[in-house]
C-alpha positions in Angstrom: 96.1 151.5 128.3 95.4 148.3 126.3 93.3 145.6 127.6 93.2 142.2 126.8 89.8 140.5 127.0 89.8 136.9 127.5 86.7 134.4 128.4 87.4 132.8 131.6 88.4 129.3 130.5 91.3 130.7 128.7 92.4 132.9 131.5 92.2 130.0 133.4 94.4 127.8 131.4 97.1 130.5 130.7 97.0 132.0 134.0 100.7 132.1 134.8 101.3 134.1 131.1 98.7 136.7 132.2 100.2 137.1 135.6 103.8 137.8 134.2 102.0 139.9 131.7 102.3 143.9 131.8 98.9 144.3 130.2 95.6 144.3 132.0 92.8 141.5 131.2 89.1 141.8 131.2 88.0 138.5 131.9 85.1 137.6 130.2 81.7 135.0 130.7 79.8 134.5 127.8 80.9 138.0 126.3 80.0 139.8 129.5 83.0 141.6 131.6 83.0 139.5 135.0 86.3 141.1 136.3 89.5 143.2 135.3 93.3 141.3 136.1 95.3 144.6 136.2 99.1 143.5 137.0 100.9 145.7 139.6 104.8 146.3 139.2 107.1 143.8 141.5 109.2 145.5 144.3 112.8 144.6 144.2 113.4 142.4 146.8 116.0 144.0 149.0 118.6 140.9 147.9 118.0 141.9 144.3 119.2 145.2 145.4 122.2 144.3 147.1 123.3 141.6 144.5 123.2 144.5 141.8 125.2 146.9 144.3 128.1 143.7 144.8 128.1 143.3 141.1 128.5 147.0 140.3 131.4 147.6 142.5 133.1 144.5 141.2 132.4 145.6 137.8 134.2 149.1 139.2 137.4 147.3 140.6 137.6 145.3 137.1 137.9 148.5 135.4 140.3 150.1 137.3 142.4 146.9 137.5 142.6 146.8 133.5 143.5 150.7 133.5 140.6 151.3 131.2 138.1 154.3 132.0 134.5 154.0 131.1 134.3 156.1 128.0 137.1 153.6 126.7 135.0 150.7 127.6 131.9 152.4 125.8 134.1 153.3 122.7 134.9 149.8 122.5 131.5 148.4 122.9 130.0 150.7 120.3 132.9 149.5 117.9 132.1 145.7 118.2 128.5 146.3 117.8 129.1 148.1 114.6 131.0 145.3 113.1 128.7 142.7 114.3 125.7 144.6 112.5 124.3 142.7 109.4 125.7 144.5 106.4 123.1 146.1 104.0 122.6 144.8 100.5 
């Protein structure tokens, strides 16, 4: 895994960005590594999981109400993507 090396001052100044990064950061002082920040994968909260479940149920009801199948929706989506793709010269 790739590690980013930054000085302690830069780490402090850009802390928020490094905390959201997925890359480990080696923190240095005068060129010597004094610490390593290793990000962890955040857990999904129960509220996030419940909201995703509810959204999935709503989407399923909309599909049924429209009288469409998932395969038809996927085919329409792929067709729209092809149509909007920039034309090669």
